[in-house]
N, C-alpha and C positions, 0 to 999 in steps of 0.2 A: 658710681661706677658706670662705665659704658662698655658695650661689647658689640662689634659689628659683625654681620654675617649676611650671606646671600641665600634666598629661598629658592625653591624649585622653579619659580617663574623668572629668576634672574634679577629680582629686586634686591637692592642693597639696603638692608635694614640695620638700624642702630638701636639697641636696647639700652634703656637707662634704669638703673637700680640704685637702691639706697641700702647700705649696711649699717646696722646699729647694734647695741647690746641685745636688742629684742629679736634680732634676726635680719635677714635680707628680704627686701620688699621691691617688687617690680613697680616702676613709675609709669613708663610708657615705651612704646616702640615707634620709631620715626622712619618713614620711607624716604631715604635720601638718594634714591636712584637718579633723580633729575638734577641734582646739584653737584657742584664740584666738591670732592672730598679733600679739600685742602685744610691746613691748620686753622685758618680764620673761621671757616664754616663750622668746623667741629667745636672750636672754642665758643662760638656763638650759641650752638645747640646746648653745650654743657652749661654755659653761663645761665641760660634761661632756666634749666632744671635746678641749678644751685639756688637761684633767686626764689624759685617756687618752694623749695625746701626751707630756705632761710640761710643766707651765707654764714650767719653766726653759728649755725648748727653743723656746718661742714668743716671737717678737719683736713680731709684728704680726698683727692680725686684720683681714681685708678682707671687706666685705659689700656688699650693695646700698646704694643711696643713700636709700632710703625712711626716713620719720620713725621708724618702728618699729625699723629696723635701727640708726639713729643713736642712739636711746635705748638699745638693747641694747649698743652699743659703749661708751657712756659708763658704763653699769652695770658692764660687764666691767672697765673701767679703774679703777673704784672698788674692785671686789672683788680685782683683781690689779694692784697699783700699778706693777709693772714692765712691764706690757703696753701696747701702742699699738693703737688702733683707727683705721682710716681707710676711707672709702668707696672703691669701685673707681675708679681713675684713668681707665680707658677710658670708663666710664659718665659720669663728670664731664665729660670732654672732649667726648663725643658730645652731652651736654646743652648744653654751651657752644656747640657748632656749631649745635644746634637753636635755641637762643635767638637767635643771630645771624641765622639764617634767618628768624626771625619778625619781624625789624625791617621796618618799612614799606617801606624802600628795597629789600629783598630778597624779601619774601614773594611778591609778585606775579610777579617774574621767575622765581623757583623754580617756582611753579605753572605758569608758561608753559613751562618746560623739561620738566616732567612731561607737559604736554599735547602738546608736540611729539613726545617719544619714544613716548608711548602711541599717538598717531595713526599714526606711521610703522610701529610694530610690529604694529598691528592690520590692516594692509593689505599683503598679500603682494607685490603688484606694486610698490607704493611702497617697501617694504622692500628689494626686489631692486635698485631704482634707487639707493636710498641706499647699499647695500653696494657697488655698482659705483662710485658717486661718491667714497665715503670709503675704499674698500679694506678695509672691515671692519665691525665693529659699534660701536654706541654703548654706553656704560655706562648701565645702567638703574637707577633708584633702588629700593632695597629698603624694605620696610615696617618692618623691625625696627631699622634703624640709619640715623640721619640723615646720617652721614658719607658714605653712598653717594650721597646727593643732590649732595654737593659733587663727587664723582667724575664724576657725570653732567654737571655744569656744565663741568668740565675737558674731558671728552670732546667736548662740544658746541663749546667754544671751539677745541679742536684741529682740528675739522672744519668750522669756520665757513665758510670759502670754498666748500667742497664743498656744504654744506647750502644756502647762499644760491644757488649755481649750480643746484642741484637744483630749487629752488622758482621758478626763472625759466626752466627748460629747456622745450624743445618737448614732451618726454615728460610733464612735469607739466601744462603748459597743455592738452595733448590728453587728459589723464586725467579721467574723470568726477568724481573726487574734488575736482578744482580748481574745480568748479562748485557744490559743496556749501558751506553756511555754515561747517561745521566746518573744511573744507579751506581756505577763505578766511581763517578766523581763524588757523590755524596758519601759513599763508603770511605773513600780516601780522606775526606774532610773529617769524618767522625773518628777515624783511627789515627789521625795526625796529632802527635804530641805537641807540636808547635802551635797548632790551632787552639787546643785546649789551654795552653799556657798563655796565649794572647787574650783569650776570653777572660781568663782569671785576672790578668793585668787590667783589662777594661773594667771588670767589676770592682777591682781595688780603687780605680779612679772614680767610678761613678756611684757606687753604693752609698758612700757618705752623703753625696748630693741628693740621692734619691730619698734619703731620710728627711732631709730639709724640705724637699718637694712634698712629701707626705704630710708634714705639719702645715706647710703653706696652703695645701689644697684641702685640708681637713676642715670640718666645721664643729668639732667638739669643743674647741676653746680658741680664743683669739691667737692668731699666729704672730702678730706684730711684736709682742714682747719676747718671742723665742728666736726669731729669724737670725739676728746678728750673732747671738751666741752659738747657734747651731752651725752657722757658716764658719765661725772660728774653729769649732770642733771638727767640722768636715775637712777643712784644710789640714788640720793636724793629723787626722786619720789618713788622708791621702799621702801626706809626707811619710808617715810610718809604713805605708803600704809598699814603698819603693826604696828599701834600704840599700839595695845592691848598687855598686858604683856604676855598673854598665847600664843601669836604668835611670841614672840622673838626667841625661838629656831628655828622655821621655817625660820624667817628672816635671822638669822645667817647662815643657810645652803645656802640660796639663794645668799646672798652676797659673801659667800665663793666661790661659783661656778663662779660668775661674776668676782671676783677679780683674781681667779686662771687663768681663760681663758684670761683675759686682760693682766695680768702680764706675763704669759708664751708666749703669741702669739701677743698681740697688743700694749703692753706698749713700744712704739717705739719713739725715739727722733724726727722722722719726723712729727708725729702727734702733738707733743708739739711745734716744730718749726713752723709748718703751722698755728697753733692757735696763736702763738706769732706774726706772720706776717699778721694775719687777723684782721684789725683794728675794724671792726664791732663787733667782739667777744672779742678781747683782751682788748680794753679800758673800756668796762663795768666791766671787772674783776679788772682792775686798780682802777676804780672809787669806787668800793665797798671795797677797801683796803684789798683785799685778797693777802697779801704780800707773803705768802707761795707759792701760785699757780703762781703768777707773777715770783717769783724767779725760780720755777721749769721750767716754759716756757722759761725764759731767758737762763737757763742752757741747755735745749734741743736745742735751737737755737745755742748756742756756740758749742755744740757737733757736730751739723750738719755742721756748718761753718768750724770747724777744720778738719772734715773728707772730705768735698767736695771741699775745696779750699786749695790746697797745697802751693800756693804762699803766703808767709808771708806778703808781702806788700799789696797785694790785700785783704787779710784777715783783715789786720789792717784798711784799708779804709772802708770795709764793717762794721766792728765792730764800728767804729766811727759814721757811718751813722745810725746804729741800736740804738746807745745811743741817738742820736737826735730824732729818731722815737719814742723811748720809753718815752722820755720827762723826 
């Protein structure tokens, strides 16, 4: 795995790590400030680390989603035919959520949520009243990850009644902030039925994807065998969240974003092969007679087998065993 970042001195550093069943281990960090960060250079840096580890031990290379890393990944797969490259699943899912948040139906409500939380946390007296009304704090959006904006929306909806009561309470009416234009704007947002409805729609679109992100970003168990099935389930949940006829154009835009990000960056044979080899997830698919998906997963497994096992005799034995496994 590689991860690029810049330190306080403006140096561009690239970290190289190795993940295995034993855990994730740091290899080294390279100062790449003085070199061109094109695909060829990144491919050379990655290739050296792969050879250090032993290319026979490397199944997959995971990098950033940038165009230069994408080029590097394809160059590596040309140089090492048994290798797979894929972009970071967490980054892809976060970008998916960010794209959904940019939709016209959600962009303004999300901005409103930021305005509400910022206003409350800037004023100590109001913050104290909010904590008293809600019994705690709101989740505030972070600059580095769009997924936190979704957590903010969830936090607001959870405390909807308390927040609406706060902005109609005597304490608020008697507060000098209630007379300011900014305060009046925030009050209008919190008391707006349309704003809450838009936030709830945004959560229907994003919460299923947030569940996938939580698994992809977790370290309790390998995410690879779960991702494809979770994405299928997430799309089903999004579909069910917008049954109204007047919401169909919005649903179409949401699914277009999800499908585009998945197909361009995450629709990877390894995800299908891992699901095929995950009996706890694969056999329920078989039992519900989803022949199309079973066939797709078998095809993914065959693709991975052909790529990763160059020895035809070994490949044949594995294929025979997989037929017995599939039943």
